[in-house]
C-alpha positions as semicolon CSV with decimal commas, in nm:
position;residue;x (nm);y (nm);z (nm)
1;M;4,730;-1,567;-2,812
2;T;4,372;-1,667;-2,894
3;K;4,265;-2,025;-2,921
4;S;4,014;-2,143;-3,172
5;I;3,752;-2,365;-3,015
6;K;3,583;-2,621;-3,231
7;K;3,214;-2,613;-3,155
8;D;3,018;-2,933;-3,178
9;H;2,659;-2,926;-3,301
10;P;2,513;-3,263;-3,200
11;I;2,156;-3,184;-3,304
12;V;2,257;-3,055;-3,648
13;F;2,487;-3,354;-3,696
14;S;2,208;-3,595;-3,597
15;L;1,961;-3,430;-3,833
16;L;2,206;-3,438;-4,123
17;L;2,292;-3,803;-4,060
18;G;1,928;-3,908;-4,065
19;I;1,858;-3,695;-4,371
20;L;2,160;-3,847;-4,549
21;L;2,022;-4,197;-4,495
22;T;1,678;-4,092;-4,621
23;F;1,828;-3,912;-4,921
24;L;2,034;-4,214;-5,027
25;V;1,734;-4,445;-5,011
26;S;1,504;-4,193;-5,183
27;A;1,758;-4,134;-5,460
28;A;1,794;-4,508;-5,513
29;S;1,414;-4,546;-5,526
30;A;1,384;-4,261;-5,776
31;A;1,653;-4,415;-5,997
32;A;1,480;-4,753;-5,985
33;S;1,148;-4,590;-6,081
34;I;1,304;-4,403;-6,373
35;M;1,457;-4,729;-6,498
36;E;1,120;-4,898;-6,447
37;L;1,269;-5,179;-6,242
38;S;1,059;-5,454;-6,092
39;D;0,972;-5,469;-5,722
40;N;1,278;-5,682;-5,659
41;G;1,485;-5,438;-5,863
42;M;1,360;-5,160;-5,637
43;I;1,467;-5,360;-5,332
44;I;1,813;-5,415;-5,483
45;A;1,845;-5,041;-5,551
46;Q;1,738;-4,949;-5,199
47;G;1,959;-5,224;-5,056
48;T;2,256;-5,070;-5,235
49;A;2,178;-4,736;-5,069
50;F;2,158;-4,899;-4,726
51;A;2,485;-5,084;-4,797
52;V;2,654;-4,753;-4,881
53;M;2,522;-4,606;-4,556
54;A;2,645;-4,911;-4,367
55;V;2,995;-4,850;-4,499
56;I;2,975;-4,480;-4,410
57;V;2,872;-4,543;-4,049
58;A;3,123;-4,827;-4,012
59;V;3,406;-4,599;-4,123
60;Y;3,281;-4,321;-3,896
61;M;3,276;-4,551;-3,592
62;T;3,639;-4,654;-3,646
63;R;3,785;-4,307;-3,706
64;G;3,997;-4,136;-3,445
65;G;4,069;-4,450;-3,247
66;R;3,702;-4,504;-3,165
67;T;3,572;-4,849;-3,080
68;W;3,230;-4,983;-3,175
69;A;3,160;-5,053;-2,806
70;R;3,115;-4,678;-2,769
71;Y;2,803;-4,709;-2,984
72;G;2,657;-5,009;-2,803
73;F;2,820;-5,292;-2,996
74;R;2,880;-5,545;-2,721
75;P;2,884;-5,925;-2,741
76;I;2,549;-6,097;-2,701
77;T;2,715;-6,307;-2,430
78;A;2,755;-5,987;-2,230
79;V;2,377;-5,949;-2,201
80;E;2,269;-6,024;-1,846
81;S;1,992;-6,280;-1,799
82;K;1,757;-6,019;-1,653
83;D;1,819;-5,790;-1,949
84;A;1,747;-6,073;-2,194
85;L;1,386;-6,072;-2,072
86;Y;1,341;-5,726;-2,224
87;Y;1,369;-5,877;-2,573
88;I;1,083;-6,126;-2,535
89;P;0,817;-5,862;-2,618
90;L;1,018;-5,770;-2,929
91;L;1,000;-6,130;-3,050
92;I;0,623;-6,130;-2,997
93;I;0,589;-5,803;-3,189
94;A;0,802;-5,936;-3,478
95;L;0,568;-6,234;-3,514
96;V;0,247;-6,030;-3,532
97;Q;0,253;-5,968;-3,908
98;P;0,321;-6,327;-4,026
99;L;0,078;-6,469;-3,768
100;I;-0,204;-6,243;-3,887
101;G;-0,128;-6,228;-4,259
102;G;0,034;-6,570;-4,306
103;F;0,355;-6,642;-4,492
104;N;0,380;-6,589;-4,866
105;V;0,438;-6,948;-4,982
106;Q;0,496;-6,836;-5,341
107;L;0,833;-6,677;-5,263
108;T;1,134;-6,832;-5,431
109;A;1,459;-6,913;-5,253
110;A;1,627;-6,628;-5,444
111;E;1,365;-6,380;-5,324
112;I;1,398;-6,496;-4,963
113;L;1,776;-6,454;-4,986
114;L;1,726;-6,106;-5,134
115;F;1,497;-6,008;-4,848
116;V;1,737;-6,143;-4,587
117;V;2,037;-5,954;-4,726
118;F;1,834;-5,636;-4,774
119;T;1,689;-5,637;-4,422
120;L;2,031;-5,707;-4,271
121;F;2,161;-5,385;-4,426
122;V;1,847;-5,198;-4,316
123;G;1,867;-5,323;-3,958
124;F;2,236;-5,247;-3,923
125;S;2,221;-4,904;-4,087
126;E;1,910;-4,767;-3,916
127;E;1,993;-4,898;-3,570
128;T;2,354;-4,781;-3,592
129;V;2,239;-4,435;-3,698
130;F;1,946;-4,385;-3,458
131;R;2,036;-4,599;-3,157
132;G;2,415;-4,585;-3,191
133;I;2,573;-4,273;-3,339
134;I;2,290;-4,027;-3,271
135;R;2,263;-4,152;-2,912
136;D;2,637;-4,101;-2,865
137;K;2,617;-3,752;-3,016
138;L;2,321;-3,646;-2,801
139;K;2,445;-3,788;-2,470
140;V;2,542;-3,432;-2,371
141;K;2,170;-3,348;-2,387
142;G;2,069;-3,629;-2,153
143;P;1,875;-3,953;-2,211
144;V;1,528;-3,793;-2,208
145;F;1,616;-3,553;-2,489
146;Y;1,774;-3,834;-2,690
147;I;1,474;-4,065;-2,649
148;V;1,222;-3,798;-2,755
149;F;1,435;-3,654;-3,036
150;S;1,531;-3,987;-3,194
151;S;1,175;-4,126;-3,171
152;V;1,014;-3,821;-3,332
153;F;1,286;-3,794;-3,596
154;F;1,259;-4,166;-3,678
155;G;0,884;-4,130;-3,723
156;I;0,905;-3,816;-3,937
157;L;1,159;-3,967;-4,174
158;H;0,924;-4,259;-4,238
159;M;0,675;-4,014;-4,389
160;V;0,861;-4,084;-4,712
161;N;0,619;-4,377;-4,744
162;A;0,361;-4,117;-4,844
163;L;0,540;-4,098;-5,177
164;N;0,467;-4,464;-5,247
165;G;0,103;-4,404;-5,334
166;K;-0,044;-4,535;-5,009
167;D;-0,362;-4,389;-4,864
168;A;-0,346;-4,125;-4,591
169;L;-0,461;-4,359;-4,311
170;S;-0,190;-4,615;-4,391
171;V;0,076;-4,343;-4,400
172;V;-0,037;-4,199;-4,065
173;L;-0,041;-4,544;-3,903
174;Q;0,304;-4,622;-4,042
175;V;0,444;-4,293;-3,912
176;V;0,292;-4,361;-3,569
177;N;0,426;-4,716;-3,589
178;A;0,775;-4,586;-3,672
179;F;0,758;-4,333;-3,388
180;L;0,652;-4,598;-3,135
181;I;0,908;-4,853;-3,249
182;G;1,173;-4,580;-3,235
183;L;1,058;-4,499;-2,882
184;I;1,076;-4,864;-2,775
185;L;1,423;-4,917;-2,918
186;A;1,553;-4,587;-2,775
187;L;1,422;-4,688;-2,432
188;L;1,580;-5,031;-2,467
189;I;1,924;-4,899;-2,563
190;E;1,910;-4,674;-2,258
191;T;1,807;-4,974;-2,046
192;T;2,043;-5,246;-2,169
193;R;2,321;-5,043;-2,341
194;N;2,351;-5,312;-2,609
195;I;2,262;-5,240;-2,972
196;I;2,317;-5,591;-3,113
197;P;1,979;-5,733;-3,000
198;L;1,808;-5,425;-3,145
199;I;1,975;-5,478;-3,483
200;L;1,869;-5,843;-3,476
201;F;1,509;-5,747;-3,392
202;H;1,500;-5,485;-3,667
203;F;1,634;-5,743;-3,913
204;V;1,387;-6,017;-3,809
205;Y;1,093;-5,773;-3,799
206;D;1,158;-5,645;-4,152
207;A;1,246;-5,987;-4,295
208;L;0,924;-6,143;-4,165
209;A;0,727;-5,846;-4,296
210;F;0,866;-5,906;-4,645
211;M;0,779;-6,275;-4,622
212;T;0,421;-6,208;-4,510
213;A;0,145;-6,250;-4,768
214;Q;0,018;-5,918;-4,902
215;N;-0,328;-5,837;-4,768
216;P;-0,410;-5,464;-4,713
217;D;-0,691;-5,535;-4,465
218;K;-0,485;-5,770;-4,250
219;E;-0,181;-5,539;-4,280
220;L;-0,384;-5,256;-4,128
221;T;-0,499;-5,484;-3,845
222;A;-0,142;-5,594;-3,777
223;I;-0,017;-5,234;-3,761
224;V;-0,291;-5,138;-3,514
225;I;-0,212;-5,438;-3,292
226;M;0,161;-5,363;-3,302
227;N;0,101;-4,998;-3,216
228;V;-0,098;-5,103;-2,909
229;L;0,179;-5,344;-2,806
230;Y;0,443;-5,073;-2,858
231;L;0,245;-4,828;-2,649
232;L;0,197;-5,071;-2,361
233;Y;0,558;-5,185;-2,368
234;G;0,679;-4,826;-2,394
235;I;0,482;-4,729;-2,083
236;Y;0,641;-5,020;-1,896
237;L;0,994;-4,928;-2,010
238;I;0,946;-4,563;-1,912
239;Y;0,821;-4,672;-1,569
240;N;1,116;-4,910;-1,534
241;L;1,373;-4,646;-1,629
242;R;1,221;-4,397;-1,383
243;R;1,232;-4,662;-1,112
244;R;1,596;-4,738;-1,188
245;K;1,683;-4,369;-1,175
246;K;1,512;-4,329;-0,838
247;S;1,694;-4,637;-0,708
248;V;2,033;-4,500;-0,813
249;T;1,969;-4,154;-0,667
250;A;1,808;-4,278;-0,344
251;P;1,982;-4,140;-0,027
252;E;2,084;-4,485;0,094
253;N;2,264;-4,550;-0,238
254;R;2,471;-4,231;-0,227
255;L;2,829;-4,238;-0,110
256;S;2,890;-4,055;0,215
257;A;3,212;-3,865;0,282
């Protein structure tokens, strides 16, 4: 009797999941443009797409008796004090844009609430997809493959900003920025194994960006500074992970028969 073996395709699955998220947001943006909605209307449309994706990934993570802990959802109280230090650079990075550009004091309370709700959905959806589900799917490929794949994929998908009428330099810098932030967060999930702080960072980073006064010149400066910070922090995290790996595999740490 022959047995049918179900083959898993983690790379294809990961690509399709990321593309699904991008498609939902792009479709929502297109619909908002056709209906000639305002900027806030566009945000509501995109927020709806992210909310739909949030439901999809939430359902996926609970199917088949799975637990969310499998995807890095662990209580903040479970974060060790030494691991908490890894998040200090993230806080500094999140503050770069408002410190350079200044806060938009003309925002209404309703707009601030809109931005908060929208960025919560964005942070949860994108982190769950790229640092949760995709990481779990690609664990058979090893951490190095996951880190490189997810970072590059995260950056490429952000090329959709090119459709928003921005100049080539801004698009390139944003793609590089997305790649580097994806690299940092992928390295951090491999280091701390906890996705909650990453979701919170993503939420705070995006929320503060929305509340920053619009100034193209200062925005460009902020992106350059953040890219430098990402690069430096990424080098440190890579060095730290390599050091940890060497410590675990050192002869004196191996069990003897």
